[in-house]
N, CA, C and O of each residue as an XYZ file, in Angstrom:
676
protein
N      47.793    -23.247     -9.758
C      47.368    -22.130     -8.953
C      45.865    -21.994     -9.088
O      45.327    -22.140    -10.186
N      45.175    -21.715     -7.985
C      43.732    -21.547     -7.992
C      43.368    -20.101     -8.218
O      44.072    -19.180     -7.804
N      42.258    -19.932     -8.880
C      41.746    -18.580     -9.067
C      40.924    -18.215     -7.853
O      40.242    -19.069     -7.287
N      40.977    -16.976     -7.448
C      40.184    -16.520     -6.315
C      39.188    -15.478     -6.791
O      39.393    -14.828     -7.816
N      38.097    -15.325     -6.031
C      37.087    -14.337     -6.394
C      35.874    -15.021     -6.993
O      35.825    -16.246     -7.109
N      34.913    -14.225     -7.365
C      33.661    -14.738     -7.906
C      33.761    -14.796     -9.407
O      34.097    -13.802    -10.052
N      33.474    -15.949     -9.969
C      33.482    -16.092    -11.427
C      32.183    -15.546    -11.974
O      31.121    -15.701    -11.370
N      32.278    -14.917    -13.105
C      31.094    -14.431    -13.796
C      30.491    -15.613    -14.545
O      31.235    -16.478    -15.009
N      29.152    -15.678    -14.680
C      28.545    -16.766    -15.435
C      28.981    -16.716    -16.893
O      29.254    -15.647    -17.438
N      29.042    -17.879    -17.508
C      29.471    -17.971    -18.892
C      28.280    -17.885    -19.814
O      27.188    -18.346    -19.482
N      28.491    -17.298    -20.967
C      27.460    -17.236    -21.988
C      28.106    -17.600    -23.310
O      29.304    -17.381    -23.492
N      27.344    -18.147    -24.227
C      27.913    -18.560    -25.501
C      26.961    -18.158    -26.610
O      25.753    -18.384    -26.532
N      27.529    -17.559    -27.641
C      26.771    -17.237    -28.841
C      27.212    -18.218    -29.912
O      28.196    -18.932    -29.720
N      26.504    -18.269    -31.040
C      26.807    -19.225    -32.094
C      28.253    -19.156    -32.567
O      28.938    -20.178    -32.621
N      28.716    -17.975    -32.907
C      30.030    -17.833    -33.528
C      31.112    -17.425    -32.548
O      32.202    -17.038    -32.968
N      30.842    -17.500    -31.261
C      31.830    -17.027    -30.289
C      32.154    -18.120    -29.302
O      31.395    -19.071    -29.115
N      33.303    -17.959    -28.676
C      33.681    -18.852    -27.596
C      32.946    -18.410    -26.343
O      32.552    -17.248    -26.247
N      32.748    -19.302    -25.381
C      32.118    -18.893    -24.124
C      32.983    -17.830    -23.461
O      34.211    -17.896    -23.515
N      32.345    -16.861    -22.844
C      33.083    -15.806    -22.153
C      32.248    -15.334    -20.973
O      31.053    -15.619    -20.890
N      32.877    -14.622    -20.077
C      32.176    -14.094    -18.904
C      31.215    -13.016    -19.352
O      31.494    -12.253    -20.276
N      30.061    -12.967    -18.670
C      29.115    -11.907    -18.981
C      29.747    -10.570    -18.646
O      30.434    -10.440    -17.633
N      29.522     -9.595    -19.477
C      30.019     -8.255    -19.212
C      31.447     -8.031    -19.662
O      31.923     -6.899    -19.583
N      32.157     -9.041    -20.129
C      33.550     -8.865    -20.536
C      33.618     -8.784    -22.051
O      32.972     -9.573    -22.741
N      34.383     -7.850    -22.576
C      34.560     -7.748    -24.021
C      35.602     -8.774    -24.454
O      36.272     -9.375    -23.614
N      35.740     -8.974    -25.759
C      36.730     -9.936    -26.262
C      38.134     -9.533    -25.849
O      38.947    -10.383    -25.486
N      38.419     -8.256    -25.904
C      39.765     -7.806    -25.528
C      40.030     -8.101    -24.054
O      41.126     -8.527    -23.688
N      39.015     -7.871    -23.203
C      39.195     -8.161    -21.782
C      39.384     -9.658    -21.578
O      40.199    -10.087    -20.760
N      38.615    -10.456    -22.337
C      38.718    -11.912    -22.239
C      40.123    -12.374    -22.612
O      40.730    -13.181    -21.909
N      40.635    -11.846    -23.737
C      41.981    -12.238    -24.191
C      43.032    -11.784    -23.180
O      44.006    -12.495    -22.932
N      42.834    -10.598    -22.596
C      43.780    -10.110    -21.582
C      43.801    -11.022    -20.379
O      44.863    -11.289    -19.816
N      42.617    -11.511    -19.971
C      42.547    -12.423    -18.826
C      43.251    -13.738    -19.145
O      43.991    -14.277    -18.323
N      43.004    -14.252    -20.371
C      43.628    -15.524    -20.754
C      45.141    -15.409    -20.760
O      45.829    -16.324    -20.305
N      45.683    -14.287    -21.275
C      47.148    -14.152    -21.306
C      47.700    -14.018    -19.890
O      48.779    -14.540    -19.610
N      46.992    -13.331    -18.986
C      47.454    -13.219    -17.598
C      47.412    -14.576    -16.918
O      48.295    -14.902    -16.124
N      46.377    -15.382    -17.227
C      46.265    -16.709    -16.635
C      47.388    -17.609    -17.119
O      47.939    -18.388    -16.341
N      47.736    -17.508    -18.410
C      48.837    -18.315    -18.945
C      50.143    -17.920    -18.278
O      50.958    -18.776    -17.935
N      50.343    -16.595    -18.092
C      51.577    -16.135    -17.439
C      51.652    -16.636    -16.012
O      52.741    -16.923    -15.514
N      50.511    -16.747    -15.344
C      50.498    -17.194    -13.954
C      50.601    -18.704    -13.855
O      50.690    -19.243    -12.752
N      50.591    -19.402    -14.992
C      50.731    -20.855    -14.972
C      49.404    -21.569    -14.961
O      49.361    -22.781    -14.747
N      48.354    -20.878    -15.179
C      47.021    -21.509    -15.185
C      46.542    -21.571    -16.602
O      46.513    -20.547    -17.285
N      46.157    -22.757    -17.078
C      45.683    -22.936    -18.443
C      44.169    -22.812    -18.452
O      43.487    -23.498    -17.691
N      43.637    -21.946    -19.302
C      42.180    -21.866    -19.382
C      41.628    -23.131    -20.017
O      42.284    -23.783    -20.830
N      40.413    -23.456    -19.628
C      39.769    -24.651    -20.180
C      39.494    -24.432    -21.656
O      39.228    -23.316    -22.101
N      39.564    -25.517    -22.398
C      39.310    -25.414    -23.832
C      37.831    -25.099    -24.053
O      37.015    -25.255    -23.146
N      37.496    -24.659    -25.256
C      36.107    -24.309    -25.583
C      35.218    -25.532    -25.458
O      34.088    -25.431    -24.981
N      35.724    -26.704    -25.889
C      34.918    -27.923    -25.780
C      34.677    -28.287    -24.322
O      33.582    -28.717    -23.958
N      35.699    -28.114    -23.487
C      35.564    -28.436    -22.070
C      34.554    -27.479    -21.418
O      33.717    -27.886    -20.612
N      34.658    -26.212    -21.787
C      33.719    -25.234    -21.230
C      32.296    -25.549    -21.694
O      31.359    -25.458    -20.901
N      32.125    -25.915    -22.953
C      30.811    -26.268    -23.458
C      30.285    -27.495    -22.752
O      29.099    -27.561    -22.428
N      31.151    -28.475    -22.505
C      30.759    -29.675    -21.802
C      30.346    -29.330    -20.373
O      29.401    -29.909    -19.836
N      31.051    -28.392    -19.766
C      30.698    -27.973    -18.411
C      29.333    -27.286    -18.418
O      28.542    -27.461    -17.491
N      29.060    -26.510    -19.456
C      27.763    -25.841    -19.544
C      26.641    -26.855    -19.704
O      25.608    -26.766    -19.040
N      26.860    -27.839    -20.611
C      25.803    -28.797    -20.896
C      25.635    -29.787    -19.750
O      24.501    -30.109    -19.394
N      26.696    -30.269    -19.174
C      26.619    -31.285    -18.131
C      26.527    -30.686    -16.750
O      26.200    -31.396    -15.799
N      26.799    -29.427    -16.607
C      26.787    -28.738    -15.327
C      27.667    -29.457    -14.313
O      27.242    -29.730    -13.190
N      28.881    -29.756    -14.712
C      29.787    -30.415    -13.787
C      30.763    -29.387    -13.248
O      30.965    -28.336    -13.856
N      31.351    -29.681    -12.139
C      32.364    -28.810    -11.584
C      31.842    -28.002    -10.405
O      30.635    -27.848    -10.218
N      32.794    -27.482     -9.602
C      32.411    -26.760     -8.381
C      31.687    -25.441     -8.685
O      30.835    -24.994     -7.917
N      32.041    -24.840     -9.804
C      31.397    -23.564    -10.139
C      29.894    -23.753    -10.309
O      29.096    -22.987     -9.767
N      29.510    -24.794    -11.079
C      28.087    -24.995    -11.340
C      27.347    -25.501    -10.116
O      26.167    -25.199     -9.940
N      28.021    -26.267     -9.266
C      27.323    -26.727     -8.061
C      27.036    -25.541     -7.147
O      25.966    -25.477     -6.542
N      27.984    -24.591     -7.036
C      27.706    -23.414     -6.207
C      26.677    -22.525     -6.908
O      25.854    -21.885     -6.252
N      26.726    -22.489     -8.241
C      25.729    -21.718     -8.992
C      24.355    -22.343     -8.810
O      23.367    -21.644     -8.580
N      24.301    -23.706     -8.920
C      23.030    -24.393     -8.700
C      22.518    -24.117     -7.296
O      21.328    -23.874     -7.097
N      23.418    -24.154     -6.331
C      23.040    -23.888     -4.942
C      22.496    -22.466     -4.810
O      21.481    -22.243     -4.149
N      23.171    -21.514     -5.437
C      22.708    -20.120     -5.382
C      21.354    -19.971     -6.055
O      20.480    -19.259     -5.562
N      21.187    -20.652     -7.190
C      19.910    -20.576     -7.898
C      18.808    -21.183     -7.046
O      17.712    -20.632     -6.954
N      19.102    -22.328     -6.417
C      18.102    -22.959     -5.559
C      17.738    -22.048     -4.397
O      16.565    -21.938     -4.040
N      18.724    -21.399     -3.808
C      18.459    -20.462     -2.704
C      17.570    -19.318     -3.200
O      16.615    -18.926     -2.530
N      17.898    -18.788     -4.387
C      17.094    -17.705     -4.955
C      15.675    -18.178     -5.254
O      14.707    -17.456     -5.014
N      15.560    -19.411     -5.786
C      14.231    -19.955     -6.065
C      13.426    -20.084     -4.778
O      12.248    -19.731     -4.731
N      14.089    -20.604     -3.714
C      13.404    -20.758     -2.424
C      12.957    -19.403     -1.890
O      11.828    -19.249     -1.424
N      13.857    -18.419     -1.962
C      13.514    -17.073     -1.475
C      12.377    -16.475     -2.288
O      11.474    -15.848     -1.734
N      12.419    -16.671     -3.609
C      11.350    -16.155     -4.465
C      10.030    -16.834     -4.112
O       8.987    -16.187     -4.023
N      10.096    -18.178     -3.910
C       8.881    -18.914     -3.542
C       8.364    -18.445     -2.184
O       7.156    -18.290     -2.005
N       9.259    -18.217     -1.231
C       8.847    -17.716      0.086
C       8.204    -16.342     -0.039
O       7.196    -16.063      0.610
N       8.786    -15.483     -0.874
C       8.202    -14.159     -1.087
C       6.815    -14.268     -1.717
O       5.884    -13.568     -1.319
N       6.690    -15.157     -2.708
C       5.387    -15.352     -3.354
C       4.372    -15.860     -2.341
O       3.239    -15.382     -2.302
N       4.772    -16.825     -1.522
C       3.876    -17.356     -0.499
C       3.505    -16.272      0.506
O       2.356    -16.174      0.935
N       4.496    -15.457      0.876
C       4.231    -14.356      1.807
C       3.239    -13.365      1.205
O       2.328    -12.894      1.886
N       3.426    -13.051     -0.085
C       2.504    -12.137     -0.769
C       1.107    -12.746     -0.808
O       0.115    -12.063     -0.551
N       1.036    -14.041     -1.132
C      -0.268    -14.711     -1.196
C      -0.942    -14.738      0.174
O      -2.151    -14.532      0.281
N      -0.152    -14.995      1.225
C      -0.709    -14.980      2.576
C      -1.224    -13.594      2.920
O      -2.297    -13.449      3.505
N      -0.453    -12.574      2.556
C      -0.894    -11.197      2.818
C      -2.181    -10.890      2.059
O      -3.086    -10.239      2.581
N      -2.245    -11.364      0.834
C      -3.461    -11.130      0.043
C      -4.654    -11.856      0.655
O      -5.762    -11.322      0.700
N      -4.412    -13.092      1.131
C      -5.501    -13.822      1.774
C      -5.953    -13.104      3.043
O      -7.150    -13.001      3.311
N      -4.989    -12.608      3.823
C      -5.342    -11.853      5.026
C      -6.122    -10.599      4.657
O      -7.105    -10.260      5.316
N      -5.685     -9.906      3.601
C      -6.396     -8.717      3.146
C      -7.809     -9.076      2.696
O      -8.765     -8.350      2.969
N      -7.926    -10.222      1.993
C      -9.245    -10.662      1.537
C     -10.155    -10.958      2.732
O     -11.321    -10.563      2.744
N      -9.620    -11.649      3.726
C     -10.403    -11.954      4.931
C     -10.789    -10.653      5.632
O     -11.927    -10.487      6.072
N      -9.834     -9.738      5.731
C     -10.098     -8.446      6.369
C     -11.210     -7.694      5.634
O     -12.126     -7.158      6.258
N     -11.119     -7.660      4.302
C     -12.140     -6.954      3.521
C     -13.485     -7.658      3.620
O     -14.523     -6.998      3.679
N     -13.486     -8.988      3.639
C     -14.735     -9.732      3.782
C     -15.370     -9.438      5.129
O     -16.572     -9.187      5.214
N     -14.557     -9.468      6.191
C     -15.072     -9.149      7.521
C     -15.573     -7.707      7.586
O     -16.620     -7.428      8.172
N     -14.817     -6.800      6.982
C     -15.214     -5.393      6.960
C     -16.544     -5.234      6.225
O     -17.441     -4.538      6.701
N     -16.670     -5.884      5.057
C     -17.900     -5.810      4.277
C     -19.067     -6.377      5.078
O     -20.148     -5.789      5.107
N     -18.846     -7.534      5.735
C     -19.913     -8.155      6.509
C     -20.339     -7.275      7.676
O     -21.532     -7.096      7.923
N     -19.357     -6.725      8.395
C     -19.706     -5.853      9.526
C     -20.382     -4.580      9.026
O     -21.284     -4.055      9.678
N     -19.946     -4.086      7.870
C     -20.571     -2.898      7.291
C     -22.015     -3.197      6.894
O     -22.905     -2.373      7.105
N     -22.245     -4.386      6.317
C     -23.610     -4.778      5.958
C     -24.494     -4.826      7.205
O     -25.630     -4.354      7.183
N     -23.973     -5.393      8.285
C     -24.735     -5.488      9.525
C     -25.056     -4.093     10.054
O     -26.190     -3.813     10.443
N     -24.048     -3.221     10.063
C     -24.273     -1.860     10.562
C     -25.274     -1.114      9.686
O     -26.152     -0.416     10.193
N     -25.139     -1.264      8.369
C     -26.079     -0.596      7.465
C     -27.480     -1.146      7.669
O     -28.454     -0.393      7.661
N     -27.584     -2.446      7.850
C     -28.887     -3.060      8.089
C     -29.498     -2.526      9.384
O     -30.683     -2.195      9.420
N     -28.695     -2.442     10.445
C     -29.177     -1.895     11.716
C     -29.620     -0.447     11.565
O     -30.679     -0.054     12.055
N     -28.794      0.342     10.877
C     -29.146      1.749     10.677
C     -30.416      1.889      9.837
O     -31.255      2.746     10.111
N     -30.551      1.056      8.828
C     -31.749      1.086      7.988
C     -32.978      0.740      8.815
O     -34.025      1.372      8.680
N     -32.845     -0.255      9.663
C     -33.954     -0.659     10.519
C     -34.343      0.471     11.473
O     -35.528      0.752     11.657
N     -33.344      1.117     12.077
C     -33.621      2.243     12.977
C     -34.283      3.393     12.219
O     -35.200      4.033     12.733
N     -33.815      3.652     10.998
C     -34.407      4.711     10.186
C     -35.865      4.385      9.873
O     -36.731      5.255      9.957
N     -36.131      3.137      9.513
C     -37.513      2.729      9.235
C     -38.390      2.909     10.465
O     -39.524      3.375     10.352
N     -37.878      2.543     11.644
C     -38.636      2.706     12.882
C     -38.941      4.177     13.142
O     -40.060      4.531     13.515
N     -37.941      5.030     12.945
C     -38.154      6.468     13.158
C     -39.162      7.013     12.158
O     -40.041      7.797     12.513
N     -39.026      6.589     10.897
C     -39.999      7.034      9.895
C     -41.409      6.577     10.277
O     -42.368      7.334     10.120
N     -41.540      5.354     10.772
C     -42.827      4.834     11.183
C     -43.395      5.693     12.311
O     -44.576      6.042     12.292
N     -42.563      6.030     13.287
C     -43.013      6.888     14.392
C     -43.423      8.273     13.881
O     -44.444      8.822     14.296
N     -42.614      8.825     12.979
C     -42.933     10.151     12.418
C     -44.232     10.078     11.626
O     -45.078     10.965     11.740
N     -44.400      9.018     10.815
C     -45.631      8.860     10.041
C     -46.839      8.745     10.978
O     -47.882      9.352     10.732
N     -46.690      7.970     12.043
C     -47.790      7.836     13.007
C     -48.143      9.180     13.622
O     -49.318      9.528     13.737
N     -47.141      9.921     14.009
C     -47.366     11.242     14.612
C     -48.077     12.153     13.608
O     -49.052     12.822     13.947
N     -47.578     12.171     12.372
C     -48.200     13.016     11.352
C     -49.606     12.529     11.008
O     -50.495     13.339     10.747
N     -49.811     11.217     11.006
C     -51.148     10.682     10.749
C     -52.140     11.148     11.812
O     -53.277     11.491     11.489
N     -51.722     11.164     13.067
C     -52.593     11.644     14.149
C     -52.937     13.122     13.935
O     -54.091     13.530     14.064
N     -51.911     13.912     13.606
C     -52.135     15.345     13.373
C     -53.088     15.535     12.191
O     -54.030     16.324     12.265
N     -52.831     14.800     11.097
C     -53.690     14.914      9.914
C     -55.116     14.483     10.254
O     -56.075     15.122      9.820
N     -55.263     13.411     11.023
C     -56.594     12.919     11.419
C     -57.320     13.969     12.243
O     -58.507     14.218     12.031
N     -56.615     14.582     13.178
C     -57.235     15.642     13.993
C     -57.676     16.808     13.107
O     -58.778     17.334     13.262
N     -56.807     17.205     12.182
C     -57.132     18.329     11.288
C     -58.315     17.976     10.386
O     -59.172     18.819     10.121
N     -58.356     16.720      9.913
C     -59.488     16.298      9.081
C     -60.791     16.303      9.876
O     -61.837     16.681      9.350
N     -60.734     15.890     11.121
C     -61.943     15.921     11.969
C     -62.405     17.360     12.185
O     -63.594     17.665     12.100
N     -61.443     18.238     12.465
C     -61.783     19.657     12.622
C     -62.392     20.188     11.322
O     -63.404     20.890     11.346
N     -61.773     19.852     10.195
C     -62.263     20.309      8.893
C     -63.680     19.803      8.657
O     -64.548     20.561      8.221
N     -63.918     18.521      8.944
C     -65.243     17.925      8.751
C     -66.265     18.640      9.642
O     -67.369     18.952      9.197
N     -65.897     18.892     10.880
C     -66.803     19.607     11.795
C     -67.098     21.013     11.283
O     -68.248     21.454     11.303
N     -66.081     21.707     10.833
C     -66.273     23.073     10.334
C     -67.113     23.065      9.061
O     -67.954     23.943      8.871
N     -66.895     22.081      8.186
C     -67.703     21.990      6.968
C     -69.160     21.708      7.320
O     -70.068     22.250      6.690
N     -69.382     20.869      8.315
C     -70.761     20.595      8.759
C     -71.386     21.876      9.312
O     -72.545     22.179      9.031
N     -70.618     22.620     10.093
C     -71.113     23.884     10.661
C     -71.416     24.874      9.546
O     -72.436     25.561      9.587
N     -70.533     24.952      8.545
C     -70.745     25.851      7.406
C     -72.007     25.440      6.666
O     -72.800     26.292      6.265
N     -72.197     24.142      6.485
C     -73.390     23.634      5.800
C     -74.643     24.019      6.595
O     -75.641     24.441      6.012
N     -74.594     23.879      7.894
C     -75.723     24.246      8.765
C     -75.982     25.747      8.676
O     -77.128     26.177      8.553
N     -74.915     26.541      8.738
C     -75.072     27.998      8.646
C     -75.627     28.400      7.280
O     -76.416     29.338      7.174
N     -75.208     27.684      6.241
C     -75.708     27.962      4.897
C     -77.209     27.707      4.835
O     -77.961     28.476      4.237
N     -77.626     26.621      5.460
C     -79.063     26.293      5.496
C     -79.821     27.383      6.249
O     -80.871     27.842      5.801
N     -79.275     27.796      7.406
C     -79.918     28.856      8.193
C     -79.976     30.166      7.397
O     -80.979     30.879      7.431
N     -78.892     30.468      6.686
C     -78.845     31.696      5.889
C     -79.898     31.664      4.784
O     -80.553     32.670      4.511
N     -80.055     30.508      4.154
C     -81.074     30.363      3.110
C     -82.475     30.593      3.702
O     -83.329     31.240      3.096
N     -82.677     30.040      4.910
C     -83.979     30.227      5.565
C     -84.215     31.706      5.887
O     -85.312     32.236      5.710
N     -83.138     32.356      6.370
C     -83.260     33.780      6.689
C     -83.550     34.566      5.420
O     -84.407     35.449      5.408
N     -82.832     34.240      4.355
C     -83.044     34.925      3.077
C     -84.479     34.699      2.591
O     -85.139     35.629      2.126
N     -84.943     33.477      2.703
C     -86.308     33.154      2.278
C     -87.323     33.941      3.132
O     -88.318     34.463      2.628
N     -87.033     34.002      4.431
C     -87.924     34.750      5.324
C     -87.910     36.228      4.968
O     -88.966     36.860      4.917
N     -86.755     36.776      4.726
C     -86.638     38.194      4.365
C     -87.363     38.433      3.046
O     -88.038     39.449      2.884
N     -87.229     37.520      2.122
C     -87.887     37.653      0.837
C     -89.408     37.638      1.020
O     -90.126     38.421      0.399
N     -89.875     36.751      1.869
C     -91.303     36.655      2.144
C     -91.797     37.935      2.809
O     -92.846     38.470      2.448
N     -91.043     38.413      3.769
C     -91.413     39.641      4.467
C     -91.398     40.806      3.474
O     -92.285     41.659      3.521
N     -90.471     40.856      2.633
C     -90.370     41.942      1.661
C     -91.571     41.917      0.713
O     -92.144     42.959      0.393
N     -91.941     40.726      0.273
C     -93.092     40.602     -0.623
C     -94.370     41.050      0.105
O     -95.204     41.766     -0.449
N     -94.490     40.610      1.349
C     -95.676     40.995      2.129
C     -95.693     42.504      2.329
O     -96.744     43.138      2.230
N     -94.557     43.061      2.602
C     -94.469     44.505      2.800
C     -94.789     45.226      1.494
O     -95.453     46.262      1.499
N     -94.340     44.706      0.435
C     -94.615     45.311     -0.859
C     -96.112     45.209     -1.172
O     -96.720     46.142     -1.695
N     -96.663     44.092     -0.848
C     -98.089     43.915     -1.098
C     -98.899     44.924     -0.255
O     -99.928     45.429     -0.703
N     -98.442     45.197      0.917
C     -99.143     46.145      1.783
C     -98.998     47.574      1.237
O     -99.931     48.376      1.268
N     -97.871     47.836      0.771
C     -97.615     49.173      0.262
C     -98.343     49.429     -1.048
O     -98.696     50.572     -1.337
N     -98.560     48.465     -1.793
C     -99.131     48.640     -3.121
C    -100.639     48.184     -3.107
O    -101.059     47.591     -4.101
N    -101.379     48.397     -2.170
C    -102.793     47.989     -2.168
C    -103.599     48.975     -3.022
O    -103.358     50.182     -3.011
N    -104.524     48.440     -3.729
C    -105.322     49.327     -4.559
C    -106.239     50.201     -3.683
O    -106.688     49.795     -2.611
N    -106.469     51.294     -4.140
C    -107.347     52.213     -3.426
C    -108.780     51.898     -3.740
O    -109.138     51.718     -4.905
N    -109.505     51.837     -2.851
C    -110.895     51.544     -3.077
C    -111.740     52.680     -2.666
O    -112.964     52.614     -2.785
């Protein structure tokens, strides 16, 4: 009689017989007694060990097939992740490059505007300096005239004083 259903993978510890993963010894013994009652003889421990080491039999070929499918799927997922990362890297590189270009353009425009503003302010400052220079020259001229007036007033005052203080003869 054939067994139906999915077999659990076998595991073996040093001091134990191979058994299905997740099954306790009592469950294992219960399965063996049910199999004997049904007319199916469980494989001996040596046969099971030989199957584990040699990987012979339909169970291991389907297990190998399942493992290979899982390996392929895992590899496909890894490749997909790597492709996504490469796309992200390209996207970020393009974004960085376009950002550099935009920043460079904006910096250039800012420099041009600053240059225009500096030129405008330089003209204003130059005009103010010319006005200042003219006013300082005028102040200097007025100062000279004031000194002359003061000198003249001083001379007139001395002459007037001399007239007022003449000795009587």
